[in-house]
C-alpha positions as CSV (number, residue, x, y, z in Angstrom):
1,M,0.0,0.0,0.0
2,G,2.8,2.4,0.8
3,S,4.6,1.9,-2.6
4,A,1.4,2.6,-4.4
5,K,1.1,6.0,-2.7
6,V,4.7,6.8,-3.6
7,L,4.0,5.8,-7.3
8,V,0.9,8.1,-7.4
9,L,2.9,11.0,-6.0
10,K,5.7,10.5,-8.5
11,M,3.1,10.4,-11.4
12,R,1.5,13.6,-10.1
13,L,4.9,15.3,-9.9
14,F,5.8,14.2,-13.4
15,L,2.5,15.3,-14.9
16,T,2.7,18.7,-13.2
17,A,6.3,19.2,-14.4
18,F,5.3,18.1,-17.9
19,C,2.3,20.5,-18.1
20,A,4.4,23.4,-16.8
21,S,7.0,22.8,-19.4
22,L,4.4,22.9,-22.1
23,V,3.0,26.2,-20.9
24,L,6.4,27.8,-20.4
25,T,7.9,26.7,-23.7
26,S,4.9,27.7,-25.9
27,P,6.1,29.7,-28.8
28,V,2.9,31.7,-29.1
29,P,1.7,34.0,-26.3
30,A,-1.7,33.1,-24.7
31,A,-3.2,36.4,-25.9
32,E,-2.6,35.4,-29.5
33,I,-4.0,32.0,-29.0
34,L,-7.2,33.3,-27.4
35,D,-7.4,36.2,-29.9
36,F,-8.2,38.9,-27.3
37,P,-9.2,42.3,-28.8
38,K,-6.5,45.0,-28.5
39,P,-7.4,47.6,-25.8
40,K,-8.8,50.9,-27.0
41,P,-6.7,54.0,-26.2
42,A,-8.1,55.9,-23.2
43,A,-9.2,59.5,-23.7
44,V,-6.4,62.0,-22.9
45,Q,-8.6,65.0,-22.1
46,P,-10.7,65.1,-18.9
47,A,-14.5,64.6,-19.2
48,G,-16.2,67.6,-20.8
49,I,-13.2,68.6,-22.8
50,P,-13.6,68.0,-26.6
51,A,-11.1,65.7,-28.3
52,S,-10.1,68.5,-30.6
53,C,-8.8,70.6,-27.7
54,K,-5.1,71.0,-27.7
55,E,-4.6,72.8,-24.4
56,W,-6.8,72.9,-21.2
57,T,-6.6,74.1,-17.7
58,D,-8.3,74.0,-14.3
59,S,-6.8,77.3,-13.2
60,C,-4.0,75.5,-11.4
61,R,-2.5,73.2,-14.0
62,V,-2.1,73.6,-17.7
63,C,-2.2,70.5,-19.9
64,S,-1.5,70.1,-23.5
65,L,-1.1,67.3,-26.1
66,T,2.4,66.2,-27.0
67,G,3.4,65.2,-30.5
68,K,2.7,61.6,-29.7
69,G,-0.9,62.3,-28.6
70,A,-0.2,62.0,-24.8
71,A,-1.1,64.7,-22.3
72,A,1.7,66.7,-20.5
73,C,0.6,68.7,-17.5
74,S,2.3,71.3,-15.3
75,N,2.5,70.7,-11.5
76,I,-0.2,72.1,-9.2
77,G,0.7,74.9,-6.9
78,I,0.7,74.3,-3.1
79,A,-2.3,76.6,-2.3
80,C,-4.2,76.3,-5.6
81,L,-7.9,75.4,-5.6
82,P,-8.7,73.6,-8.9
83,Q,-11.8,74.6,-10.8
84,K,-13.7,72.9,-13.6
85,W,-11.5,72.0,-16.6
86,R,-11.9,74.3,-19.6
87,C,-10.3,74.4,-23.1
88,I,-8.0,77.3,-23.7
89,Q,-6.7,76.3,-27.1
90,P,-9.2,74.5,-29.4
């Protein structure tokens, strides 16, 4: 009875190692196998600012679009009270 348990444990260990080796050596990433859709880019401007706006502010920070389409914002002042975002360069 004891040798049967040892054999079962060895088989489990072998199967676990074998399955792990298949997963780790797969030449294709899982996302390609499952054909997941590519994520959509998030909006750069805050809510209420049109996508055509190139520069916007909340009276504390000024943000603008970079050449790559990302937002670049200034730092907020220590005693500044932000207001509602508004477009300053459409």
